[in-house]
mmCIF file of the N, C-alpha and C atoms, coordinates in Angstrom:
data_MODEL
# 
_entry.id   MODEL 
# 
loop_
_atom_site.group_PDB 
_atom_site.id 
_atom_site.type_symbol 
_atom_site.label_atom_id 
_atom_site.label_alt_id 
_atom_site.label_comp_id 
_atom_site.label_asym_id 
_atom_site.label_entity_id 
_atom_site.label_seq_id 
_atom_site.pdbx_PDB_ins_code 
_atom_site.Cartn_x 
_atom_site.Cartn_y 
_atom_site.Cartn_z 
_atom_site.occupancy 
_atom_site.B_iso_or_equiv 
_atom_site.pdbx_formal_charge 
_atom_site.auth_seq_id 
_atom_site.auth_comp_id 
_atom_site.auth_asym_id 
_atom_site.auth_atom_id 
_atom_site.pdbx_PDB_model_num 
ATOM 1   N N  . MET A 1 1  ? -6.744  13.579  -7.889  1.00 0.00 ? 1  MET A N  1 
ATOM 2   C CA . MET A 1 1  ? -6.458  12.885  -6.894  1.00 0.00 ? 1  MET A CA 1 
ATOM 3   C C  . MET A 1 1  ? -5.721  11.888  -7.541  1.00 0.00 ? 1  MET A C  1 
ATOM 4   N N  . ASN A 1 2  ? -4.616  11.637  -7.825  1.00 0.00 ? 2  ASN A N  1 
ATOM 5   C CA . ASN A 1 2  ? -3.634  10.667  -8.229  1.00 0.00 ? 2  ASN A CA 1 
ATOM 6   C C  . ASN A 1 2  ? -2.711  9.969   -7.606  1.00 0.00 ? 2  ASN A C  1 
ATOM 7   N N  . ASP A 1 3  ? -2.308  10.902  -6.726  1.00 0.00 ? 3  ASP A N  1 
ATOM 8   C CA . ASP A 1 3  ? -0.947  10.603  -5.606  1.00 0.00 ? 3  ASP A CA 1 
ATOM 9   C C  . ASP A 1 3  ? -1.612  9.651   -4.184  1.00 0.00 ? 3  ASP A C  1 
ATOM 10  N N  . MET A 1 4  ? -0.435  9.294   -4.530  1.00 0.00 ? 4  MET A N  1 
ATOM 11  C CA . MET A 1 4  ? -0.696  8.115   -3.184  1.00 0.00 ? 4  MET A CA 1 
ATOM 12  C C  . MET A 1 4  ? -1.232  8.291   -1.846  1.00 0.00 ? 4  MET A C  1 
ATOM 13  N N  . TYR A 1 5  ? -0.421  9.809   -1.401  1.00 0.00 ? 5  TYR A N  1 
ATOM 14  C CA . TYR A 1 5  ? -0.937  10.472  -0.331  1.00 0.00 ? 5  TYR A CA 1 
ATOM 15  C C  . TYR A 1 5  ? -2.759  10.177  -0.048  1.00 0.00 ? 5  TYR A C  1 
ATOM 16  N N  . SER A 1 6  ? -2.998  11.054  -1.399  1.00 0.00 ? 6  SER A N  1 
ATOM 17  C CA . SER A 1 6  ? -4.589  11.526  -1.569  1.00 0.00 ? 6  SER A CA 1 
ATOM 18  C C  . SER A 1 6  ? -5.530  10.201  -1.421  1.00 0.00 ? 6  SER A C  1 
ATOM 19  N N  . LEU A 1 7  ? -4.564  9.316   -2.389  1.00 0.00 ? 7  LEU A N  1 
ATOM 20  C CA . LEU A 1 7  ? -5.720  7.592   -2.411  1.00 0.00 ? 7  LEU A CA 1 
ATOM 21  C C  . LEU A 1 7  ? -5.398  6.922   -1.010  1.00 0.00 ? 7  LEU A C  1 
ATOM 22  N N  . VAL A 1 8  ? -4.720  7.194   0.303   1.00 0.00 ? 8  VAL A N  1 
ATOM 23  C CA . VAL A 1 8  ? -4.441  6.827   1.346   1.00 0.00 ? 8  VAL A CA 1 
ATOM 24  C C  . VAL A 1 8  ? -5.303  7.003   2.075   1.00 0.00 ? 8  VAL A C  1 
ATOM 25  N N  . ARG A 1 9  ? -4.995  8.506   1.673   1.00 0.00 ? 9  ARG A N  1 
ATOM 26  C CA . ARG A 1 9  ? -5.984  9.464   2.749   1.00 0.00 ? 9  ARG A CA 1 
ATOM 27  C C  . ARG A 1 9  ? -7.425  9.225   2.712   1.00 0.00 ? 9  ARG A C  1 
ATOM 28  N N  . GLU A 1 10 ? -8.171  8.688   1.702   1.00 0.00 ? 10 GLU A N  1 
ATOM 29  C CA . GLU A 1 10 ? -9.406  8.934   0.952   1.00 0.00 ? 10 GLU A CA 1 
ATOM 30  C C  . GLU A 1 10 ? -9.846  7.715   1.212   1.00 0.00 ? 10 GLU A C  1 
ATOM 31  N N  . ALA A 1 11 ? -8.923  6.450   0.607   1.00 0.00 ? 11 ALA A N  1 
ATOM 32  C CA . ALA A 1 11 ? -9.564  5.773   1.393   1.00 0.00 ? 11 ALA A CA 1 
ATOM 33  C C  . ALA A 1 11 ? -9.422  5.020   3.304   1.00 0.00 ? 11 ALA A C  1 
ATOM 34  N N  . GLN A 1 12 ? -8.916  6.197   3.908   1.00 0.00 ? 12 GLN A N  1 
ATOM 35  C CA . GLN A 1 12 ? -9.104  5.567   4.889   1.00 0.00 ? 12 GLN A CA 1 
ATOM 36  C C  . GLN A 1 12 ? -10.376 5.947   5.445   1.00 0.00 ? 12 GLN A C  1 
ATOM 37  N N  . GLY A 1 13 ? -11.038 7.340   4.829   1.00 0.00 ? 13 GLY A N  1 
ATOM 38  C CA . GLY A 1 13 ? -12.531 7.400   4.998   1.00 0.00 ? 13 GLY A CA 1 
ATOM 39  C C  . GLY A 1 13 ? -13.311 6.970   4.896   1.00 0.00 ? 13 GLY A C  1 
ATOM 40  N N  . ASN A 1 14 ? -13.115 6.090   3.291   1.00 0.00 ? 14 ASN A N  1 
ATOM 41  C CA . ASN A 1 14 ? -13.752 5.662   2.548   1.00 0.00 ? 14 ASN A CA 1 
ATOM 42  C C  . ASN A 1 14 ? -13.908 4.292   1.718   1.00 0.00 ? 14 ASN A C  1 
ATOM 43  N N  . PRO A 1 15 ? -13.853 3.114   2.673   1.00 0.00 ? 15 PRO A N  1 
ATOM 44  C CA . PRO A 1 15 ? -13.277 1.794   2.224   1.00 0.00 ? 15 PRO A CA 1 
ATOM 45  C C  . PRO A 1 15 ? -13.439 1.335   0.535   1.00 0.00 ? 15 PRO A C  1 
ATOM 46  N N  . ALA A 1 16 ? -14.530 1.669   -0.108  1.00 0.00 ? 16 ALA A N  1 
ATOM 47  C CA . ALA A 1 16 ? -14.354 1.615   -1.107  1.00 0.00 ? 16 ALA A CA 1 
ATOM 48  C C  . ALA A 1 16 ? -13.298 2.194   -2.111  1.00 0.00 ? 16 ALA A C  1 
ATOM 49  N N  . MET A 1 17 ? -13.075 2.961   -1.581  1.00 0.00 ? 17 MET A N  1 
ATOM 50  C CA . MET A 1 17 ? -11.837 3.758   -2.274  1.00 0.00 ? 17 MET A CA 1 
ATOM 51  C C  . MET A 1 17 ? -10.026 2.335   -2.180  1.00 0.00 ? 17 MET A C  1 
ATOM 52  N N  . LEU A 1 18 ? -10.374 1.932   -0.989  1.00 0.00 ? 18 LEU A N  1 
ATOM 53  C CA . LEU A 1 18 ? -9.239  0.524   -0.876  1.00 0.00 ? 18 LEU A CA 1 
ATOM 54  C C  . LEU A 1 18 ? -9.200  -0.130  -2.009  1.00 0.00 ? 18 LEU A C  1 
ATOM 55  N N  . GLU A 1 19 ? -9.889  -0.885  -2.817  1.00 0.00 ? 19 GLU A N  1 
ATOM 56  C CA . GLU A 1 19 ? -10.252 -1.450  -4.232  1.00 0.00 ? 19 GLU A CA 1 
ATOM 57  C C  . GLU A 1 19 ? -9.823  -0.742  -5.675  1.00 0.00 ? 19 GLU A C  1 
ATOM 58  N N  . GLU A 1 20 ? -9.580  0.924   -5.379  1.00 0.00 ? 20 GLU A N  1 
ATOM 59  C CA . GLU A 1 20 ? -8.828  1.597   -5.859  1.00 0.00 ? 20 GLU A CA 1 
ATOM 60  C C  . GLU A 1 20 ? -6.988  1.207   -6.123  1.00 0.00 ? 20 GLU A C  1 
ATOM 61  N N  . LEU A 1 21 ? -6.901  1.277   -4.624  1.00 0.00 ? 21 LEU A N  1 
ATOM 62  C CA . LEU A 1 21 ? -5.454  1.214   -4.342  1.00 0.00 ? 21 LEU A CA 1 
ATOM 63  C C  . LEU A 1 21 ? -5.058  0.194   -4.513  1.00 0.00 ? 21 LEU A C  1 
ATOM 64  N N  . ILE A 1 22 ? -5.655  -1.055  -4.317  1.00 0.00 ? 22 ILE A N  1 
ATOM 65  C CA . ILE A 1 22 ? -5.527  -2.970  -4.426  1.00 0.00 ? 22 ILE A CA 1 
ATOM 66  C C  . ILE A 1 22 ? -4.984  -2.634  -6.113  1.00 0.00 ? 22 ILE A C  1 
ATOM 67  N N  . SER A 1 23 ? -5.867  -2.285  -7.144  1.00 0.00 ? 23 SER A N  1 
ATOM 68  C CA . SER A 1 23 ? -5.900  -2.339  -8.730  1.00 0.00 ? 23 SER A CA 1 
ATOM 69  C C  . SER A 1 23 ? -4.780  -1.265  -9.017  1.00 0.00 ? 23 SER A C  1 
ATOM 70  N N  . ILE A 1 24 ? -4.140  -0.979  -8.450  1.00 0.00 ? 24 ILE A N  1 
ATOM 71  C CA . ILE A 1 24 ? -2.630  0.127   -8.363  1.00 0.00 ? 24 ILE A CA 1 
ATOM 72  C C  . ILE A 1 24 ? -1.774  -0.675  -8.057  1.00 0.00 ? 24 ILE A C  1 
ATOM 73  N N  . PHE A 1 25 ? -2.009  -1.217  -7.740  1.00 0.00 ? 25 PHE A N  1 
ATOM 74  C CA . PHE A 1 25 ? -0.675  -2.453  -7.318  1.00 0.00 ? 25 PHE A CA 1 
ATOM 75  C C  . PHE A 1 25 ? -0.976  -3.972  -8.122  1.00 0.00 ? 25 PHE A C  1 
ATOM 76  N N  . GLU A 1 26 ? -1.847  -3.884  -8.274  1.00 0.00 ? 26 GLU A N  1 
ATOM 77  C CA . GLU A 1 26 ? -1.991  -5.267  -8.978  1.00 0.00 ? 26 GLU A CA 1 
ATOM 78  C C  . GLU A 1 26 ? -1.039  -6.125  -9.383  1.00 0.00 ? 26 GLU A C  1 
ATOM 79  N N  . PRO A 1 27 ? -0.340  -5.192  -10.863 1.00 0.00 ? 27 PRO A N  1 
ATOM 80  C CA . PRO A 1 27 ? 0.154   -5.558  -11.847 1.00 0.00 ? 27 PRO A CA 1 
ATOM 81  C C  . PRO A 1 27 ? 1.413   -5.687  -11.083 1.00 0.00 ? 27 PRO A C  1 
ATOM 82  N N  . LYS A 1 28 ? 1.978   -4.949  -10.164 1.00 0.00 ? 28 LYS A N  1 
ATOM 83  C CA . LYS A 1 28 ? 3.265   -5.235  -8.958  1.00 0.00 ? 28 LYS A CA 1 
ATOM 84  C C  . LYS A 1 28 ? 2.871   -7.224  -8.403  1.00 0.00 ? 28 LYS A C  1 
ATOM 85  N N  . VAL A 1 29 ? 2.330   -7.269  -7.860  1.00 0.00 ? 29 VAL A N  1 
ATOM 86  C CA . VAL A 1 29 ? 1.505   -8.456  -6.998  1.00 0.00 ? 29 VAL A CA 1 
ATOM 87  C C  . VAL A 1 29 ? 1.889   -9.708  -8.210  1.00 0.00 ? 29 VAL A C  1 
ATOM 88  N N  . LYS A 1 30 ? 1.005   -9.220  -9.487  1.00 0.00 ? 30 LYS A N  1 
ATOM 89  C CA . LYS A 1 30 ? 1.068   -9.958  -10.518 1.00 0.00 ? 30 LYS A CA 1 
ATOM 90  C C  . LYS A 1 30 ? 2.679   -10.452 -11.179 1.00 0.00 ? 30 LYS A C  1 
ATOM 91  N N  . ASN A 1 31 ? 3.459   -9.751  -11.204 1.00 0.00 ? 31 ASN A N  1 
ATOM 92  C CA . ASN A 1 31 ? 4.446   -9.752  -11.520 1.00 0.00 ? 31 ASN A CA 1 
ATOM 93  C C  . ASN A 1 31 ? 5.688   -10.476 -10.226 1.00 0.00 ? 31 ASN A C  1 
ATOM 94  N N  . LEU A 1 32 ? 5.266   -10.087 -9.001  1.00 0.00 ? 32 LEU A N  1 
ATOM 95  C CA . LEU A 1 32 ? 5.907   -10.911 -7.735  1.00 0.00 ? 32 LEU A CA 1 
ATOM 96  C C  . LEU A 1 32 ? 5.540   -12.309 -7.972  1.00 0.00 ? 32 LEU A C  1 
ATOM 97  N N  . MET A 1 33 ? 4.509   -12.500 -8.106  1.00 0.00 ? 33 MET A N  1 
ATOM 98  C CA . MET A 1 33 ? 4.576   -14.269 -8.196  1.00 0.00 ? 33 MET A CA 1 
ATOM 99  C C  . MET A 1 33 ? 4.509   -15.033 -9.484  1.00 0.00 ? 33 MET A C  1 
ATOM 100 N N  . LYS A 1 34 ? 5.208   -14.356 -10.494 1.00 0.00 ? 34 LYS A N  1 
ATOM 101 C CA . LYS A 1 34 ? 5.326   -14.954 -11.447 1.00 0.00 ? 34 LYS A CA 1 
ATOM 102 C C  . LYS A 1 34 ? 6.928   -15.819 -10.789 1.00 0.00 ? 34 LYS A C  1 
ATOM 103 N N  . ARG A 1 35 ? 7.723   -15.313 -9.892  1.00 0.00 ? 35 ARG A N  1 
ATOM 104 C CA . ARG A 1 35 ? 8.447   -15.881 -9.056  1.00 0.00 ? 35 ARG A CA 1 
ATOM 105 C C  . ARG A 1 35 ? 8.092   -16.975 -7.915  1.00 0.00 ? 35 ARG A C  1 
ATOM 106 N N  . VAL A 1 36 ? 7.386   -17.241 -7.848  1.00 0.00 ? 36 VAL A N  1 
ATOM 107 C CA . VAL A 1 36 ? 6.767   -17.929 -6.533  1.00 0.00 ? 36 VAL A CA 1 
ATOM 108 C C  . VAL A 1 36 ? 6.156   -19.653 -7.251  1.00 0.00 ? 36 VAL A C  1 
ATOM 109 N N  . HIS A 1 37 ? 6.574   -20.598 -6.387  1.00 0.00 ? 37 HIS A N  1 
ATOM 110 C CA . HIS A 1 37 ? 5.410   -21.878 -6.740  1.00 0.00 ? 37 HIS A CA 1 
ATOM 111 C C  . HIS A 1 37 ? 4.384   -21.459 -7.506  1.00 0.00 ? 37 HIS A C  1 
ATOM 112 N N  . PRO A 1 38 ? 3.686   -22.211 -8.516  1.00 0.00 ? 38 PRO A N  1 
ATOM 113 C CA . PRO A 1 38 ? 2.698   -22.064 -8.462  1.00 0.00 ? 38 PRO A CA 1 
ATOM 114 C C  . PRO A 1 38 ? 1.358   -22.455 -7.438  1.00 0.00 ? 38 PRO A C  1 
ATOM 115 N N  . ASN A 1 39 ? 1.794   -23.351 -6.642  1.00 0.00 ? 39 ASN A N  1 
ATOM 116 C CA . ASN A 1 39 ? 1.026   -24.038 -5.745  1.00 0.00 ? 39 ASN A CA 1 
ATOM 117 C C  . ASN A 1 39 ? 1.027   -22.745 -4.693  1.00 0.00 ? 39 ASN A C  1 
ATOM 118 N N  . ASP A 1 40 ? 1.495   -21.986 -4.578  1.00 0.00 ? 40 ASP A N  1 
ATOM 119 C CA . ASP A 1 40 ? 1.918   -21.216 -3.356  1.00 0.00 ? 40 ASP A CA 1 
ATOM 120 C C  . ASP A 1 40 ? 1.627   -19.309 -3.732  1.00 0.00 ? 40 ASP A C  1 
ATOM 121 N N  . ARG A 1 41 ? 1.500   -19.401 -5.362  1.00 0.00 ? 41 ARG A N  1 
ATOM 122 C CA . ARG A 1 41 ? 0.797   -18.095 -5.445  1.00 0.00 ? 41 ARG A CA 1 
ATOM 123 C C  . ARG A 1 41 ? -0.523  -17.673 -5.355  1.00 0.00 ? 41 ARG A C  1 
ATOM 124 N N  . GLN A 1 42 ? -1.589  -18.216 -5.277  1.00 0.00 ? 42 GLN A N  1 
ATOM 125 C CA . GLN A 1 42 ? -2.700  -17.808 -4.922  1.00 0.00 ? 42 GLN A CA 1 
ATOM 126 C C  . GLN A 1 42 ? -3.229  -17.299 -3.095  1.00 0.00 ? 42 GLN A C  1 
ATOM 127 N N  . ASP A 1 43 ? -2.775  -18.579 -2.810  1.00 0.00 ? 43 ASP A N  1 
ATOM 128 C CA . ASP A 1 43 ? -2.023  -18.012 -0.796  1.00 0.00 ? 43 ASP A CA 1 
ATOM 129 C C  . ASP A 1 43 ? -1.635  -16.769 -0.509  1.00 0.00 ? 43 ASP A C  1 
ATOM 130 N N  . LEU A 1 44 ? -0.049  -16.955 -1.477  1.00 0.00 ? 44 LEU A N  1 
ATOM 131 C CA . LEU A 1 44 ? 0.628   -15.764 -0.873  1.00 0.00 ? 44 LEU A CA 1 
ATOM 132 C C  . LEU A 1 44 ? -0.119  -14.225 -1.682  1.00 0.00 ? 44 LEU A C  1 
ATOM 133 N N  . SER A 1 45 ? -0.502  -13.919 -3.040  1.00 0.00 ? 45 SER A N  1 
ATOM 134 C CA . SER A 1 45 ? -1.087  -13.106 -3.644  1.00 0.00 ? 45 SER A CA 1 
ATOM 135 C C  . SER A 1 45 ? -2.398  -12.118 -2.546  1.00 0.00 ? 45 SER A C  1 
ATOM 136 N N  . GLN A 1 46 ? -3.293  -13.646 -2.096  1.00 0.00 ? 46 GLN A N  1 
ATOM 137 C CA . GLN A 1 46 ? -4.001  -12.916 -1.362  1.00 0.00 ? 46 GLN A CA 1 
ATOM 138 C C  . GLN A 1 46 ? -3.156  -12.032 0.208   1.00 0.00 ? 46 GLN A C  1 
ATOM 139 N N  . GLU A 1 47 ? -2.324  -13.070 0.467   1.00 0.00 ? 47 GLU A N  1 
ATOM 140 C CA . GLU A 1 47 ? -1.705  -12.382 1.669   1.00 0.00 ? 47 GLU A CA 1 
ATOM 141 C C  . GLU A 1 47 ? -1.619  -10.997 1.642   1.00 0.00 ? 47 GLU A C  1 
ATOM 142 N N  . LEU A 1 48 ? -1.154  -11.086 0.318   1.00 0.00 ? 48 LEU A N  1 
ATOM 143 C CA . LEU A 1 48 ? -0.113  -9.754  0.492   1.00 0.00 ? 48 LEU A CA 1 
ATOM 144 C C  . LEU A 1 48 ? -1.109  -8.308  -0.087  1.00 0.00 ? 48 LEU A C  1 
ATOM 145 N N  . ARG A 1 49 ? -1.810  -8.834  -0.089  1.00 0.00 ? 49 ARG A N  1 
ATOM 146 C CA . ARG A 1 49 ? -3.201  -8.120  -0.513  1.00 0.00 ? 49 ARG A CA 1 
ATOM 147 C C  . ARG A 1 49 ? -4.303  -8.077  1.015   1.00 0.00 ? 49 ARG A C  1 
ATOM 148 N N  . ILE A 1 50 ? -4.203  -8.752  1.658   1.00 0.00 ? 50 ILE A N  1 
ATOM 149 C CA . ILE A 1 50 ? -4.388  -8.515  3.383   1.00 0.00 ? 50 ILE A CA 1 
ATOM 150 C C  . ILE A 1 50 ? -3.612  -6.930  3.886   1.00 0.00 ? 50 ILE A C  1 
ATOM 151 N N  . LEU A 1 51 ? -2.003  -7.596  3.820   1.00 0.00 ? 51 LEU A N  1 
ATOM 152 C CA . LEU A 1 51 ? -1.527  -6.826  4.500   1.00 0.00 ? 51 LEU A CA 1 
ATOM 153 C C  . LEU A 1 51 ? -1.300  -5.400  3.952   1.00 0.00 ? 51 LEU A C  1 
ATOM 154 N N  . PHE A 1 52 ? -1.363  -5.313  2.549   1.00 0.00 ? 52 PHE A N  1 
ATOM 155 C CA . PHE A 1 52 ? -1.093  -4.251  1.839   1.00 0.00 ? 52 PHE A CA 1 
ATOM 156 C C  . PHE A 1 52 ? -2.539  -3.130  2.507   1.00 0.00 ? 52 PHE A C  1 
ATOM 157 N N  . LEU A 1 53 ? -3.700  -3.975  2.933   1.00 0.00 ? 53 LEU A N  1 
ATOM 158 C CA . LEU A 1 53 ? -5.279  -3.024  3.022   1.00 0.00 ? 53 LEU A CA 1 
ATOM 159 C C  . LEU A 1 53 ? -4.719  -3.134  4.570   1.00 0.00 ? 53 LEU A C  1 
ATOM 160 N N  . LYS A 1 54 ? -4.415  -3.518  4.978   1.00 0.00 ? 54 LYS A N  1 
ATOM 161 C CA . LYS A 1 54 ? -3.822  -3.576  6.753   1.00 0.00 ? 54 LYS A CA 1 
ATOM 162 C C  . LYS A 1 54 ? -3.242  -1.867  6.829   1.00 0.00 ? 54 LYS A C  1 
ATOM 163 N N  . ALA A 1 55 ? -2.147  -2.402  6.291   1.00 0.00 ? 55 ALA A N  1 
ATOM 164 C CA . ALA A 1 55 ? -1.111  -0.863  6.586   1.00 0.00 ? 55 ALA A CA 1 
ATOM 165 C C  . ALA A 1 55 ? -1.461  -0.021  5.882   1.00 0.00 ? 55 ALA A C  1 
ATOM 166 N N  . ALA A 1 56 ? -2.733  0.530   4.816   1.00 0.00 ? 56 ALA A N  1 
ATOM 167 C CA . ALA A 1 56 ? -3.081  1.289   4.071   1.00 0.00 ? 56 ALA A CA 1 
ATOM 168 C C  . ALA A 1 56 ? -4.051  2.316   5.208   1.00 0.00 ? 56 ALA A C  1 
ATOM 169 N N  . ILE A 1 57 ? -4.826  1.756   5.433   1.00 0.00 ? 57 ILE A N  1 
ATOM 170 C CA . ILE A 1 57 ? -5.763  1.326   6.842   1.00 0.00 ? 57 ILE A CA 1 
ATOM 171 C C  . ILE A 1 57 ? -5.409  2.109   7.767   1.00 0.00 ? 57 ILE A C  1 
ATOM 172 N N  . ASN A 1 58 ? -3.972  1.201   8.721   1.00 0.00 ? 58 ASN A N  1 
ATOM 173 C CA . ASN A 1 58 ? -3.615  2.152   9.441   1.00 0.00 ? 58 ASN A CA 1 
ATOM 174 C C  . ASN A 1 58 ? -2.386  2.648   10.128  1.00 0.00 ? 58 ASN A C  1 
ATOM 175 N N  . TYR A 1 59 ? -2.367  3.748   8.697   1.00 0.00 ? 59 TYR A N  1 
ATOM 176 C CA . TYR A 1 59 ? -1.062  4.138   8.076   1.00 0.00 ? 59 TYR A CA 1 
ATOM 177 C C  . TYR A 1 59 ? -1.399  5.942   8.918   1.00 0.00 ? 59 TYR A C  1 
ATOM 178 N N  . ASP A 1 60 ? -0.574  6.343   9.355   1.00 0.00 ? 60 ASP A N  1 
ATOM 179 C CA . ASP A 1 60 ? -0.826  7.568   10.091  1.00 0.00 ? 60 ASP A CA 1 
ATOM 180 C C  . ASP A 1 60 ? -0.164  8.435   8.959   1.00 0.00 ? 60 ASP A C  1 
ATOM 181 N N  . ILE A 1 61 ? -1.348  9.243   8.404   1.00 0.00 ? 61 ILE A N  1 
ATOM 182 C CA . ILE A 1 61 ? -0.664  10.242  7.097   1.00 0.00 ? 61 ILE A CA 1 
ATOM 183 C C  . ILE A 1 61 ? -0.560  11.251  7.464   1.00 0.00 ? 61 ILE A C  1 
ATOM 184 N N  . ASP A 1 62 ? -0.795  11.658  8.747   1.00 0.00 ? 62 ASP A N  1 
ATOM 185 C CA . ASP A 1 62 ? -0.293  13.254  9.273   1.00 0.00 ? 62 ASP A CA 1 
ATOM 186 C C  . ASP A 1 62 ? 0.975   13.137  9.988   1.00 0.00 ? 62 ASP A C  1 
ATOM 187 N N  . SER A 1 63 ? 1.621   11.666  9.904   1.00 0.00 ? 63 SER A N  1 
ATOM 188 C CA . SER A 1 63 ? 2.914   11.548  10.750  1.00 0.00 ? 63 SER A CA 1 
ATOM 189 C C  . SER A 1 63 ? 3.654   11.733  9.977   1.00 0.00 ? 63 SER A C  1 
ATOM 190 N N  . ILE A 1 64 ? 3.584   12.376  8.488   1.00 0.00 ? 64 ILE A N  1 
ATOM 191 C CA . ILE A 1 64 ? 4.905   11.791  7.349   1.00 0.00 ? 64 ILE A CA 1 
ATOM 192 C C  . ILE A 1 64 ? 5.861   13.061  8.053   1.00 0.00 ? 64 ILE A C  1 
ATOM 193 N N  . PRO A 1 65 ? 6.765   12.919  8.154   1.00 0.00 ? 65 PRO A N  1 
ATOM 194 C CA . PRO A 1 65 ? 7.976   13.930  8.409   1.00 0.00 ? 65 PRO A CA 1 
ATOM 195 C C  . PRO A 1 65 ? 8.083   15.005  7.090   1.00 0.00 ? 65 PRO A C  1 
ATOM 196 N N  . GLY A 1 66 ? 8.281   15.894  7.195   1.00 0.00 ? 66 GLY A N  1 
ATOM 197 C CA . GLY A 1 66 ? 8.894   17.335  6.775   1.00 0.00 ? 66 GLY A CA 1 
ATOM 198 C C  . GLY A 1 66 ? 10.172  16.844  6.149   1.00 0.00 ? 66 GLY A C  1 
ATOM 199 N N  . ILE A 1 67 ? 10.625  17.687  5.624   1.00 0.00 ? 67 ILE A N  1 
ATOM 200 C CA . ILE A 1 67 ? 12.032  17.738  4.531   1.00 0.00 ? 67 ILE A CA 1 
ATOM 201 C C  . ILE A 1 67 ? 12.953  18.375  6.078   1.00 0.00 ? 67 ILE A C  1 
ATOM 202 N N  . TRP A 1 68 ? 12.696  19.672  6.255   1.00 0.00 ? 68 TRP A N  1 
ATOM 203 C CA . TRP A 1 68 ? 13.354  19.377  8.011   1.00 0.00 ? 68 TRP A CA 1 
ATOM 204 C C  . TRP A 1 68 ? 13.414  19.037  8.841   1.00 0.00 ? 68 TRP A C  1 
ATOM 205 N N  . GLU A 1 69 ? 12.465  17.919  9.158   1.00 0.00 ? 69 GLU A N  1 
ATOM 206 C CA . GLU A 1 69 ? 12.754  16.750  10.197  1.00 0.00 ? 69 GLU A CA 1 
ATOM 207 C C  . GLU A 1 69 ? 13.732  16.181  9.688   1.00 0.00 ? 69 GLU A C  1 
ATOM 208 N N  . ILE A 1 70 ? 13.357  15.377  8.486   1.00 0.00 ? 70 ILE A N  1 
ATOM 209 C CA . ILE A 1 70 ? 14.034  14.464  7.387   1.00 0.00 ? 70 ILE A CA 1 
ATOM 210 C C  . ILE A 1 70 ? 15.840  14.990  7.932   1.00 0.00 ? 70 ILE A C  1 
ATOM 211 N N  . LYS A 1 71 ? 15.991  15.814  7.841   1.00 0.00 ? 71 LYS A N  1 
ATOM 212 C CA . LYS A 1 71 ? 17.593  16.920  7.113   1.00 0.00 ? 71 LYS A CA 1 
ATOM 213 C C  . LYS A 1 71 ? 18.282  16.228  9.161   1.00 0.00 ? 71 LYS A C  1 
ATOM 214 N N  . LYS A 1 72 ? 16.507  16.842  10.136  1.00 0.00 ? 72 LYS A N  1 
ATOM 215 C CA . LYS A 1 72 ? 17.564  16.783  11.595  1.00 0.00 ? 72 LYS A CA 1 
ATOM 216 C C  . LYS A 1 72 ? 17.161  15.891  11.875  1.00 0.00 ? 72 LYS A C  1 
ATOM 217 N N  . ARG A 1 73 ? 17.044  14.677  11.381  1.00 0.00 ? 73 ARG A N  1 
ATOM 218 C CA . ARG A 1 73 ? 17.393  13.060  12.119  1.00 0.00 ? 73 ARG A CA 1 
ATOM 219 C C  . ARG A 1 73 ? 18.353  12.939  11.175  1.00 0.00 ? 73 ARG A C  1 
ATOM 220 N N  . ALA A 1 74 ? 18.752  13.163  10.033  1.00 0.00 ? 74 ALA A N  1 
ATOM 221 C CA . ALA A 1 74 ? 19.568  12.773  9.296   1.00 0.00 ? 74 ALA A CA 1 
ATOM 222 C C  . ALA A 1 74 ? 21.141  12.968  10.263  1.00 0.00 ? 74 ALA A C  1 
ATOM 223 N N  . GLU A 1 75 ? 21.563  14.698  11.063  1.00 0.00 ? 75 GLU A N  1 
ATOM 224 C CA . GLU A 1 75 ? 22.168  15.040  11.627  1.00 0.00 ? 75 GLU A CA 1 
ATOM 225 C C  . GLU A 1 75 ? 22.793  14.105  12.546  1.00 0.00 ? 75 GLU A C  1 
# 
């Protein structure tokens, strides 16, 4: 269960999995914070984590379109 789809699906039913999702994105958040003023880093990184958790919880995993649906939308 290493792919993002499986992790998000599991996290929607098991809040403990949200920690694993956060740990996956933690290096990216830390890298982004290098570009932010030191006084704002802690607040912004916390806000990013909150937004990420909300997105993971509220994402409708069953509405992911298939390849033919994407092709049809593109036409």
